[in-house]
Every structure is written in C-alpha cells, then in structure tokens.
N, C-alpha and C positions, 0 to 999 in steps of 0.2 A: 580501273587505273593500273598501269604497269610501270615499273621502275627500271631505268637503264642507266648505264655509265657511258658518257660520250667518249669515244675513242679518239676522234680527230674531227677536223673541219674539212668538208668535201670541197670540190672545185667550185660549186655554186654558192658557197658560204654557209651552208647548213651544217650543224653538228651531225656526226654519224656514230651510231651505236652498233656494235657488232652483236648479232644474235644467231642462234642456230638456224633460224628461218631466213637469215639474210640481213642486210643492213636496214636500220631504221633511221630515217632522217628527222632531225629536230631543229627547227629554225631558231635562231638567236641563242644558241647554246655554244659552249666552249669545251675543249678537251679536258677530261678529268671530272667534269661536273656530273653529279647524280641528278637525274631528272625523272619526272613521271608525267604520264598523260595517257591518252587513248590512241592506240595505233589504228590508223585508217589508211589502207592501201600503201603500207610501207612508210607512212609519215606519222609522227607523233603530234596529235592535236591537243590543244589545251595544255601546252607545256608549262609545267611548274618546276622551278629550280629548287631542288631539295638541298644540295650542297654546292654552292657556287665555287667557281675557280678563283684562285688568288689573282688571276689575270683579268678578272671581270672588273670593269670600271663603270661609273655612272654615265649614261648617254647624255648628250647635250642638246638633242633636238626634241622639241615638244611633240613632234609627230613620230618619234622613235617607237618601233614595234608595230605600228600600223602602216606607215609609209614604206613602200618597197625600195626606196632609194638607198638606204644605209643599213645593210644587213649585218655589218660588223662594227658598229659604233660602240659596242659594249666591250671591245677587246683592247687591252693595253697596247700602246704603240709598238713596243719592242717585239713581242710575239706575233702581233698582227703583221708587221712588216716582214718578219722571218717567214711567216706562212706564205706571203706573196712570193718571196724568193723560192720557197719550196715548190710552189706551183709551176714555176719556170723549170726547175730541176726535173720535176716529174714529166713535164711535156717533152723535154729533151731526152730523158731516159727512154721514153717510148720509141724514139728513133735511134737508140743506142749511142747517144751523143753525151760525152763528158767534157766539161770545160770549167773554167773558173766562173762562178756566178757571184757578182759583187753584191754588197748589201743593197737593199731596196732604197731608192731615192724617194723620200717622203714629199708630199705636197701639203702645204698648210691649209687649215680651214679658211673659208672666205675667199678662196682664190679662183673658184670656177667662174669663168666669164661666159660660159654657154650653158643654158638650161632649156629643157623642153617642158613647158607648162601646159598641161591639159586643161581645157575649159569645159565646164558643164553648167547647165541651169538647174538650180535646186527647185524644190517643190514650190517655193515662194516666187520663183522667177528670177532670183538673184544669180548673177554669174559668179561662179567659183573657179579659182585657179588652183592647181595642185599637181600631185604626182599620183601614179597608180598605187593602190594598196598592195601589200604583200600577197602574191599568188591570187590576184583578183583584178577585175576590170574596174572595180569601184574606185572612185576618186577620193584622195585624202587632201583636204584643203591645206594649203601652205600658209602658215602665219609667220614662220621664221624658218630659215634654212642655214645651218652653220657651214655648209659646204659652199654655197653660192656667194658670189661677190655681193657685199651688202647693198650696193647701188641697185642691183637687180631686185633684191628682196624689198627694198624701200619702194620700188616702182610697182609692186604687185597690185595695189588698189587701182592705179590708173591703167595698168595693163588689162585688168578685168573689164574696164570700160571699153577698151579697144576690142576685146574679144566679143563683147555684146553685139557687135555689128555682123558677126559671122554665123549667126544662128538662124539665118533667113530660111534655110531648108531644114525640115524636121530630122533629116538623116545626117546633118552636119555634126561632127564632133571635133571642133577646132583644137589644134595644138599650136601654141605660140613658141617658136624657136627663137629664144631671146639671147642676144649677144651684146656684151658691153664692149664698145669700141672706143677709139680715141676721140670720136666726135659724139658719143652718146649711144643710146640704145638702138640696135637694129633688130627688127622683129619680122620674121617670115612665118606666115600662117599656113598650115597644111590641115588636111582632114575636113575641108569644106566641100560639100556635095556640089558637083558640077551639073547644074540643071541644063535642060535642053536649050535654054537661052544663052548658055555659055558662061555660067558662073554667077557672081553677085549681080544683083540688079543695080541700077543707077542710084537708087535711094540708099541701098546698103553700102555701096562704095562711098557715097557722100558721108554717111554716118561713120564709116571706118576712117576716112581721111580727117574728119573733124576730131574724132577721138585721138588720132595720132598727133594732131597739132596740140591738143590739150595736154597730152602726155609728154610733149616735147621729144617725140621719137626722132632720131636721125633719119630713119627710113622705115616704111611699112611695106611689105610685099606679100603676095598671095602665091604660094608655091613657086617662088622665084620671079613672079611678075610684079614689078614695082607699082604700087598704088599711089604712094607719095614719098618724096625724098626732100627733107628740109636741108640736110647736110649729107655729104657722101661719107658713109661709114668707112673708116680707115683703121689699119692695124700696122704695127711696126714689125718687120722681119729683118733682123740685123740692122743695117744702116738704112734700109729702104722703108718708105711709107707706101703701103699698098692699099688701093681701093678695093674693099671686100665685095665680091660679087654677091648679089641677093641670093640667099639660100646656099651660099658656098661653104665648103669645108673649112674648119679652123680648129686647131688644137684647143681642147677644153680649158686648160689651165696654163697661164703663162709660165709659172715656175717649172712645170713639167716640160713645157716646150723648150725652155731655156736649158734644162738639163740634157735633153735629147740633142739639141743643136750643138751644144758645147762638146759633147762626145763625138758627134759626127765630124765637126770641124777639126778636132784634135786628131782624129784617126786619119784624115786625108792630108795632113801637113806634109809638104814636100811634093805633092802631086802636081803634074804638069797640066792635067785636064781632068775634070770631074763630070760625071753624069749624075743627074738627080731625077730619078724615075718615080712616077706617081707624085709629082712635085706640088700639086694643088696650085695655089697662087704664089708659092715661093717661100714657104716656111723655112726650108733648108737651103734653097737656091741662093738667096742673098747672103747668108752667113758663109756658105761655101765659096762664093765668089770673092771673098776677101783672101782666099788661098790661091785659087786658080780659075781659069776660064771654065764656065759651066754650060753643059747642054742639058736642058730640062724638058720633060715630057709628061703629059697627063691627058686623060680623056676629056676633062672639063675645058671646053673652049672659053667660057667666061673666066675661069681661073687663069688660063694661059694668057688671055687678053689683059687681065689685071696685072699679071706678072710683067708682061712686055711694057705696059704703060708705066710701071713703077721703076723700070731700069734707070731712067734719068733722074730719079728722086734722091739718089745717094752717090757720093763720090768715093773714090778709093777702092772700087771693085773692079775685078777683071771682067772680061767680056761674057755676056750671057746670051745664049740663043735658046728659044723655046718653041715647042711644037705641040699642037693639040693632036693627040694620038691615043687610040684605045690600045693599051698595052696588054690586054687580054687577047684581043683578036689579032693585033699587029705588034707583037713585042719588038723592042729594039734589038736588032741583030748585032753580031760582032762587027759587021761592016758599018752599021749606024754608030756603033760605039768605038770605032777606030780611033786610037790615040788617047782614049780615056784610061788612065792608069789607076783611077779610083772611081767607084760607083756607089751611090747611095740609093736605096729603094725603100719606100714606105707605103706598102700596098694596103688596101682595105682588109677587113677581117678574113676574107676568103683566101688571103695570101696571094702569091704571084708565081705559081708553079711554071707557067709558060714563059714568063719573063726570066725567072731564075735559071731555067734551062739554057737560055741564051747567054745570060751573064756568065754561066759556068764555062762557056767556050771562048770567052774573050781573053785578052792578055792583061786584064786588070790585075794589079798586085794587091789592092785593098778593096774590100766590099763592106759597106756598112748597111746592116739590115735594121729597120725600125718596124716594130710590129705592135698591133693592138690585140693579137691573138697568139699566145705561145704555142698552141697546137699546130696551126698552119705555118707558123714560123719554123717550128722544128722540122716539118716536112720539107720546106724550102731549104733549110740549112743542110739537111741530108744530101740534097742534090749538089750543093756547093762543095761539101766535104768529099763526096764521092768523086768530084772532079779535080780534087787536089788542093782545095782550100783548107786551112786550119782555123777553127773557131777559137779565137784568142780569149775573148771574154764577153760576158753578157751582163748588162746592167738592167735590173727590173726598175720600172718607174711607176709609182703609185699615183697616176694622174687622176683616177676616179676614187677619191678618198672614201674609205669605209665601205666600199663595195667589193665584190669578189673579182672585179675586173683588174687585170694587170697588163701593163705595157712594157716594152723593153727596147734596148738598143744593143746591137751586137756587132762585133768587129771580126771580119774574116781576113786572113792574109794567106798568100800563096806559101 
C-alpha cells in the first residue's frame, strides 16, 4: 500500500496525485485528501481515504461508488461548480484565449428527462436495468437515481418488462433511451442484433408492443423505427409544441436548456435576422423567432420535418425557414447566411470547424456558440477570434449533474 496526497481533480473527474514517476489517478477523491492504495498502471486501486477533504459530502445515491454515472457526487456544490468553470478556462487557455468566464449554472437533482438504461439478463433470467459500472462493462442495477426525473425512476420495473422482448438474439445487448415528454415516456431501443431476417421476429414485436401498452408508453421504437405509438411524444420549445422524432436529439435537462436558450435569446436582441445552425428539432429556433426571423439548418431530416410541422403551433413568432443539410459536408456559406446579423450554432461534440470557418467570413455582428465539449469549442472559438470577433463571455452549464461533463454558452461580437 502506498500513500499519496491528491493535488487536483483531472478532466475526467479522478483525483490526481503528483509523484516523481508521474501522475497517479485515484477515482472518487478530492484535492488535499491523503489516500492510500495499490498503484496499477498509473491508477490507485483499492482507494482508502486517510484524511478526507472538508469539501467531501455524503453521496445521495445508493449506487454511488459502483455506478459510473456520478463520479463527483461526493464533492460540495461550491467547489464542484468552480471546478467545472476551471475546466472551461483550461480548455480556452490551450488556445491562448482569455475572457470572462461566469459562474457555472447549476442543474438541480431529479431534472434529467433523458437517460440511457442498459438491459441485461441475470443468472436467474431476470431482466435488470441499470448503468455501466465505473471503468467496466459490468451493469449496476438502478434502484434509485437522484439525477433522473422521478417519473422515469418509478417506471423502471415496467421498463424492464419492455426490455425483456429484445433479448431474442443471444448477441443482443439492449439499451433503452428513455425520455420523459409532455405526453409520457418515449423509449427508443438500440443494441438489438439485426438478424438475417431483418430484426425482431413477429412474436418478439408482439411481445414488445404488449409490454409497451402495459407500461403506458407514449411510444416505443427500435433504432428510430416506430413499433407502437399510443400518443405522439411532444416537447415545448419556447412557445411551440414540437413532435419529438423517434430517437431524435433533445437536451437532457430542461433547466439547463432554459439557461442556454435564455442566454442565446438575450445575445441576439435587436437582430434583424438570425441563423440557427445544428438546430435539431428547434430547441433554440423557436425562442429565437420571438426576436427575429430565423433560418434553421440541421442534418437530421426528421428533426427538420418536426420543426417545420410545429411552426403553426405557436403565435407571436417571426418567420422560420428550415433546411435539412449536412453542415459538416455542406456548411452554410456567407451567401446562404446573407442578411443574418446574428448566428447561433450548437454542434455535436466534434465541434464545427468547417461551419465555423464559414461563419468567420460572414457579416454577422453577433455569434452565439453552444457546446458540449470545451476542447472543440476552444478550437472553433480561435477561428472566430482570428477573424476579428471578440469573445465577450462564456457561461458554463452543469447539465450533467455530478459528472465530469460540462457544457457552455458563449457570445462573440465583432
């Protein structure tokens, strides 16, 4: 057994001790703590807390320590949120960017409306739903989850019955992507082996549909293919009610979404025309349309179709036009964005370097960047700054509570 003092928490949420031989990573530890254990390949195994940090608090999940979902649940809110802010600063510093970084916006427990529940059969044949264990493919059964919407947690027993229909093939490892919507639970299942016959047999489909009815699901789909829909799952984006596409993207926590959209709308006040790039089904489009006409684009045709269908569901908005377009292969050019004096972009984790290069050459006065990856955001921000934009402020958003994940909203001005 070796003893170490934790110097900091690294970008993946593990404590890091500095040693002459290099860093040693220790999961579930905090800065200043004295810990001991056995070092294996640069990681401390069998971690024992000798001297706890004053910032250590009691975790609230019964799966804490085993479940891989909440690696920072033991950290007091203040220093935990400060650490997330620091991760954004470090990412920007790597691109030599300095700006005001606001305090991290917190997301309350019980507000996650989207979770991915992995399904497995145990030795007795019982179907178990849960999350992956820390640094393992092993499944940790979920009995309670302080992060998820309580209505999702309450539905876990009936969701296990739904999952039972998807084990027809021995190689299947179903994952239930569960979303709480305005009309109830929407479940899209992935990880099901596609047999030569084209997927589930007729018997398995019947079993899945019957289980969905018993669970009172609004909709059940298999990799985006609808198996049964009792009610159209809908979500509210600003003043609009949008029919959520099966398997479509949706921000995980409504409070985080509200914080992001509020900052985007405030930044474009006074604009005559706004572009919303990587718009999905309209998360930002509809709130932005209360300010100015919006042109929206995204690679997802189902998302764009849902957006277009929802345009008539709300009054008091400016005109919206939307296009299904792969913004990686065919980014919107200055010609496409002509007349847009404000641009909002919210790309996937890979960032949007091709689209950002086009935005940099437009005449837009304001650009709002929304990101789920501070590293790729910093790279894209450097392109805009080099083109003459000033990064006014960045707001970190703690959408994924007690994880190492941090999102942000940033405002650039000429």
